[in-house]
N, C-alpha and C positions, 0 to 999 in steps of 0.2 A: 233347697227349701222343700219341705214336704207339705202337701195339701190333703185335705180329707173331706169327703162328703158321705153322708149316710142316707139310705132310703129304706125305711122300715115298712114292710107290707102291712096294709090296713084293711085287707079284704078286697074282693073283686080285683080291680086293677089299680087301686088307690095306694100310693106310697107316701108316707110322711117323710119328707126330705129335710135334712139339716145341713146347712152350709154356713160356716163361720158363725154358728150360734143362731142363725135365722131359720125358721121353719116355714115350709110351704108344702103343698101337696102336688104330686104329679099324678095324673089320672088319664083315663081314656073316656071318650064319649061313646054313646051307643049302647048296645046290649051288654057289653062287658064292663062298662065303667059308669061312673056317675058324673063325669065332667066337672069334678071338683078342683081341677088344677090343670096346668098346661101339660102337653105331651112332651116327652123328653127331647125329641128331635128339634122342635122349634126353640127349645132352651139353648141349643147350640148357636142359633142365630142371635138370640138375646145376649149370649156371652160375648160374641164378637162385637155386637153393637156397644155393649158396656165397656169392653176393653179398649177398643179404638176410640170411642167417645171420650173416655177419661184421658187418654193420651192427647188427643187433638185439642180438647178444651184447655188442658194444662199447658200445652205448647203454645197455643194462641195467646194465652194470658202472659206467658213469658215473652212473647213477641210483641206485647203491648197492643194487642188487637181488642177493640171494644165490642165484644160479642153480646148481643141483647137476647138472641134466641138461637138455640142449637138443638138439633134433633138428629138422631141417627136411625136409619131404617136399613134393615138387612133382608134381602130377598134371597131365597135359596132354591135351586133346582136339584131334584133327585133323579137318580137313574130309575128306569121303569120296572126293573126286576128286583126281587128281594136280594139284599137287605134294604133296597131303596136308599142307598147312601147318597149324601150330597156330592154333586159333581161340579157345581158352580154356585158361587155366592156373589151378590152384587150389593155393595154398600152405598147408600145414598146419604150424603151429609147435607142437611138443611141448615142454613145460617142466615142470620140477619144481624146487622150492626152498623155502627158509624164508621165510614171510611175503611171498610175491611179490604185488605190487600190480597188479591187472588193468588199471588205468588207465595205469600206466607201461609195461606190456607193449604195450597197444594204441598208445600214443604212439610207442614205439620202432619198432613195425611200420609205422605211418603215415609216420614220418620216413624209414625205409628205402625203402619202396615209392614214396613221392611225391617224395623229395628226394635221397637219397644213392645208391641202387642204380642204377648205370648200365645193368645188364642189364634190370631191369624198365622203365626209361625207353625203351630200344630196343624192347622188346616192346609197350609201350603205344602207341608211335608207329606200330608195324606193325598196330595195331588188334586186338591180342590182348586178350580180356577177362580181367581179373585179379581173382581173389577170394582170400580167406584165412579161416582159422579158427585158433583157439587151443585146444589141448588141454592141460589140466593133468593130468599123469600121475603 
């Protein structure tokens, strides 16, 4: 399957980005940009959060877990020198629900991170260390 994204320059550091028919801006803050959209690198964290989040919530529903609240936070550490590539990402899964089974939660996370989430697969192949934790809120 082929995927496509476009980023058309809009002056200064602003790019009009289109993904799956949805438009948003990427931009820089400070003297070079207008801060009219997110920076590209944090979007890598958002991609991982969305990818694994969709997997986990889908798997938990199939496991008949009654999730009332679900949130995914991804924190990333970069190397100090340019290109400041990510070296580590930590995924925090926040959940609340009735009688949630911790084993089913861990199984759904493992399945997502090791089998289903294409974003985490790419990041692992790039050598990014991946860790996670579960917070019951």
